[in-house]
C-alpha positions in Angstrom: 9.1 20.6 -20.1 9.1 22.5 -23.4 7.2 25.8 -23.7 4.8 24.2 -26.2 4.0 21.3 -23.9 3.3 23.8 -21.1 1.0 25.7 -23.4 -0.9 22.6 -24.3 -1.4 21.7 -20.7 -2.9 25.1 -19.9 -5.3 25.0 -22.8 -7.3 22.2 -24.4 -8.9 21.5 -27.7 -12.6 20.8 -28.1 -14.0 18.4 -30.7 -14.0 21.2 -33.3 -10.3 21.9 -32.8 -11.1 25.2 -31.0 -8.7 26.1 -28.3 -10.3 26.3 -24.8 -8.7 27.8 -21.7 -8.2 25.3 -18.8 -9.6 26.9 -15.6 -7.4 24.6 -13.6 -4.0 25.4 -15.2 -4.2 28.7 -17.1 -2.2 31.6 -15.9 -4.0 34.8 -14.9 -3.0 36.4 -18.2 -4.5 33.4 -20.1 -7.7 33.6 -18.1 -8.1 37.2 -19.2 -8.5 35.9 -22.8 -11.9 34.4 -21.7 -14.8 36.6 -22.9 -16.0 38.8 -20.0 -13.0 38.0 -17.8 -10.7 41.0 -16.8 -7.9 41.2 -14.4 -10.1 41.1 -11.3 -12.1 38.0 -12.3 -8.9 36.3 -13.5 -7.3 36.9 -10.1 -10.5 35.6 -8.4 -10.4 32.4 -10.5 -6.7 31.8 -9.5 -7.5 32.5 -5.8 -10.5 30.2 -5.8 -8.3 27.4 -7.3 -5.7 28.0 -4.6 -8.3 28.0 -1.8 -10.7 25.3 -3.0 -8.7 23.0 -5.3 -9.2 22.3 -8.9 -12.5 22.9 -10.7 -14.4 19.7 -11.2 -16.7 21.0 -14.0 -16.9 24.3 -15.9 -20.1 25.3 -14.0 -18.1 25.5 -10.8 -16.7 28.8 -12.0 -20.1 30.3 -10.9 -19.0 29.7 -7.3 -16.9 32.8 -7.7 -18.4 36.0 -6.6 -19.5 38.1 -9.6 -19.7 35.2 -12.0 -23.4 34.3 -12.5 -25.4 32.5 -15.2 -25.2 35.4 -17.7 -21.4 35.7 -17.5 -21.1 31.9 -17.5 -23.1 31.8 -20.8 -20.5 34.1 -22.3 -17.6 32.1 -21.0 -18.7 28.5 -21.4 -17.6 27.9 -25.0 -14.1 29.2 -24.2 -13.3 27.2 -21.0 -12.5 23.6 -20.0 -11.3 21.7 -16.9 
């Protein structure tokens, strides 16, 4: 697998061509590029994924402690599943 192919799998493009970060495949470092997500939240997203499986919809990120509606509103345009 090429580096470029791996990068494409970890991010997605929305209909406007804007790169979105895939909650199911992004690394902790990539998750930290999401608005409002620091190291602790990125680690929590990775841990949640490992314990509960893949996110089914972007709203599932609110199942993580500390990510509520307000933070989700900041994140939603930057994430995909």
